[in-house]
C-alpha positions, 0 to 999 in steps of 0.5 A: 488178948485182952480190951486194953490191947490196941486195935490192930488195922491194916490200910491201903495207900491207894483207899487214902485219904478216905478212912478205912481199915481191915481190922484184925483180931486184937484189941476186943472185948470177947474171950474163947475161941472168939478172943479179941475182936469178935464183931459178928453179932450172928456168932454165939458171942455174948452180944454185950462184947460184940457191942463192945467191940463194934463201939470200938471199930465205929470209934476208929472210923469216926462214927457212931455205932449205927453208922456202921452199917453191915449186911446180911450175908448170903454168898450172892451177887447181891449189892444194894445201894445205902443212904441212911442208917438201917435196923433190918441189913440186907440181904446181899453181899456189897454195899456202897454209898455217895452218902458222908457219915455212913461206914460200909462194913463187911464181915469175913473169916476167910472169905475176902472183904474188899473195900472200894473207893472212887475218892475223887467223885465220892462213892464207895463201896464194900463186897463179901467175896467168897467162891460163890459169891465171886463166881457169881460177879459180886465184884463187878456188881459193885462195881456198876452200882458204884458207877451208878452213883457217879464213880469213874470206872478208871478212878476206882480203886479196890482192895481184897484185904485179909482171906485165905491163901492158895497154899491154905485152902484145900478143895475138891475136883468139883469146885474146879468144874463149878468154876470152869463151867463159869468161866473159862480161864479159872483153871488157872488159879487151881494147883495140885494138891494131894491125890485129888484134892486142889489147892484154890487162889481166891485172892488170885481170882478175886484180882483177875475178876477186878482187873477183866472188870476195868479196875487197874488199881486192884491189890491184895494185902497178902494177909492169909486168915488161916495161917495167922491165928493170933491175928486173924480169924478163920472158919476153916481152921476153926472147923479143923481144929473142932471149935464149937463157933469162930469170931469174924472179922470186920473191914470198914469205908467212909466217906 
C-alpha cells in the first residue's frame, strides 16, 4: 500500500447527488501500523503524512483542505452547527450545515460514521456514533439539528459506514445493563458469546434508533472494520494485536 494506490471510497446511492464518501485505508502516505490513508491528526503518525492524506481527501471532495470540517470527538451526544471553517475543532460528536462548500467529516476506527442528507433543502450532517454516543442520542440530536436548519425529517437519508460488526464486537454483561437502563428494547442487539461474554450489534442498534427517529431511508454499508485489515483500520483489532496505535478513517459529505 502506497501513495500511488487509488483511494478506496465507498458511496451510497441514497446520498447522491451530493458528493460524499466513506474512505478506506488505501491510497495514503502513511506507513507502519498507519499504512495508507490515516486521517487522524490525534494519532502518533507523522503529521506530514496525515496532512498529505487529508489533502487527498479534500481533493476527492473538491474542496480545499481547510474546508474539511472535523471535530474533537468525545463520545458524546453533542452536535454543532457549522457555517465557516475553524482552526479550533469543537468538542462534540456530530456536525450539521446548510453552507455549500464545507465538507463535514468524521474519524472512526470501529465506531459508526453516519452521513445524513436532505438534498432537497440543502442540509447535511455527519455523526460519530460509538456505543456511548449512540446510546446518549447523538443520532437523534443530529436529525434535530438538521431540522433546525430547515431539513424535513421525512426527506433525510442516513447511511452508516464501515463499523465493527456484531460477530467481532465482544463485550461484557455490564454493557447490556447500561443499555437496558436507557433503552428497554436494546436487548435485541446482544447475542450470547462465550461464557458471560456477549456480542453487540452496533450498526443494528444505530439503524433502529435512526428508524425510530423517523428516518425511513436508513442503511448500513455492511462493511466490518475489524474483519478486513487490508481495507479498514480497527481500534479493537489493533488492541488485540498489541499494536502501539492505529489509523483513523475519514467519512465526508458536502453540499
